[in-house]
C-alpha positions in Angstrom: 101.8 111.3 168.3 103.1 114.1 170.7 106.2 113.1 172.6 105.3 112.3 176.3 107.4 114.2 178.8 108.4 112.3 182.1 106.6 115.0 184.1 103.3 114.1 182.2 103.3 110.6 183.5 101.2 111.1 186.5 99.0 108.0 186.4 99.6 104.3 185.7 97.5 104.7 182.6 99.8 107.5 181.4 102.8 105.4 181.9 101.3 102.4 180.1 100.5 104.6 177.1 103.9 105.7 176.9 105.5 102.3 177.2 103.3 101.1 174.4 104.3 104.0 172.1 107.9 103.5 172.9 107.6 99.7 172.2 105.9 100.5 168.8 108.7 102.9 168.0 111.5 100.4 168.9 109.7 97.9 166.6 109.6 100.4 163.8 113.2 101.1 164.3 114.2 97.5 164.3 112.3 96.9 161.2 114.0 99.7 159.3 117.6 98.5 160.3 116.8 94.7 159.7 118.5 93.5 156.4 115.8 92.9 153.6 116.0 89.6 152.2 116.0 89.1 148.4 112.6 87.9 147.5 112.5 84.8 145.3 110.6 85.9 142.0 107.4 84.1 141.5 106.9 82.3 138.1 104.2 83.7 136.0 102.2 81.0 134.2 100.6 81.7 131.0 98.4 79.7 128.9 99.3 79.1 125.2 96.5 77.8 123.3 98.9 76.1 120.8 100.0 73.6 123.6 97.8 71.5 126.0 99.9 72.6 129.1 100.9 76.1 130.6 104.2 77.6 129.8 106.2 79.8 132.1 107.5 83.1 130.5 111.1 82.8 129.3 112.3 86.0 131.3 110.8 84.5 134.5 112.6 81.2 134.0 116.0 83.0 133.3 115.2 85.2 136.5 114.6 82.1 138.7 117.8 80.4 137.3 119.8 83.7 138.2 118.3 83.6 141.6 119.3 80.1 142.2 122.8 80.6 141.2 123.2 83.8 143.6 121.6 81.6 146.2 124.4 79.0 146.1 127.2 81.9 146.5 125.5 83.8 149.5 125.2 82.3 153.0 121.8 81.2 153.7 120.0 82.7 156.7 119.6 79.2 158.3 123.2 78.5 158.0 124.4 81.4 160.2 124.9 80.5 163.8 122.7 81.8 166.5 124.0 84.2 169.2 123.1 81.5 171.7 125.1 78.9 169.9 128.2 81.3 169.5 128.2 81.9 173.3 127.8 78.2 174.1 130.7 77.2 171.8 132.8 79.9 173.1 132.1 79.0 176.7 133.0 75.3 176.0 136.2 76.3 174.2 137.4 78.6 177.1 136.1 76.4 180.0 133.6 78.8 181.4 129.9 78.6 181.8 127.4 80.5 179.5 126.2 82.0 182.8 129.7 83.4 183.3 129.6 84.9 180.0 126.3 86.7 180.7 127.2 87.6 184.1 129.0 90.8 185.4 132.1 88.8 186.7 135.4 90.5 185.7 137.9 87.6 186.2 140.6 87.7 183.3 139.5 84.3 181.9 135.7 85.1 181.9 136.2 88.7 180.4 138.4 87.2 177.6 135.9 84.6 176.7 133.3 87.1 176.7 135.2 89.4 174.4 135.9 86.3 172.1 132.0 85.7 172.1 131.4 89.3 171.2 134.0 89.1 168.4 132.6 85.9 166.8 128.9 87.2 167.3 129.9 90.3 165.6 131.7 88.6 162.6 129.4 85.6 162.1 126.0 86.8 162.7 123.9 89.9 161.4 123.2 91.0 164.9 124.1 94.6 165.7 126.5 95.8 168.4 123.7 97.1 170.7 121.7 93.9 170.2 124.7 91.7 171.0 125.5 93.8 174.1 121.8 93.5 175.4 121.9 89.8 174.8 125.2 89.3 176.5 124.3 90.5 180.0 122.7 93.9 179.2 125.9 95.7 178.2 126.4 98.8 176.1 127.3 98.7 172.3 130.6 100.5 173.3 131.5 97.4 175.4 130.8 95.2 172.4 133.0 97.5 170.2 135.9 97.6 172.8 135.9 93.6 173.0 135.8 93.2 169.2 138.7 95.7 168.7 140.8 94.2 171.6 140.4 90.7 170.0 141.3 92.0 166.5 144.5 93.4 168.0 145.4 90.3 169.9 144.9 88.2 166.8 147.7 90.1 165.2 150.1 88.7 167.8 148.7 85.7 169.7 148.9 82.4 167.5 147.0 80.4 170.0 144.1 82.7 170.1 144.1 82.8 166.3 144.0 78.9 166.2 141.1 78.9 168.7 139.0 81.5 167.0 139.8 79.7 163.7 138.5 76.4 165.1 135.5 78.0 166.6 134.6 79.8 163.2 134.9 76.5 161.5 132.7 74.8 164.0 130.2 77.5 163.8 130.0 77.3 160.0 131.9 80.4 159.0 135.0 80.9 156.9 138.0 81.3 159.0 
């Protein structure tokens, strides 16, 4: 598909076609950057005429057992906190509303809570920095990067913040 230049968008139909193509490209980019889950191997059942019931292959059984052992070690997708829950728990812990975290307010206590939410979202979820920034008030990925770096620096010196983030991490199901 040829790239559409802004000057070529003369009618509403041209704009709709361009917007649709852009949405499809964004979906393709998101699909490429999403982590691929490990597929669970399906057992292959064979029929052994010597017995009256089907027998699974020995290799498939050992593969299934190995998958189950790995599944216990890795965090499951359903156990990861959602970004909405991270923001809610952070807002409750810092005494601000979730609307404040999403807003453009620049009061010190609101920006601090927002940066902690960005730090926790970055460490506990699989969301990318641009996605976190878009979710938290339409911010840029560099804002998320700045917030996570600032909280990381503060964790080295601020005991109270370290305890608060440790408690939030435990509450959200992560390892402190």
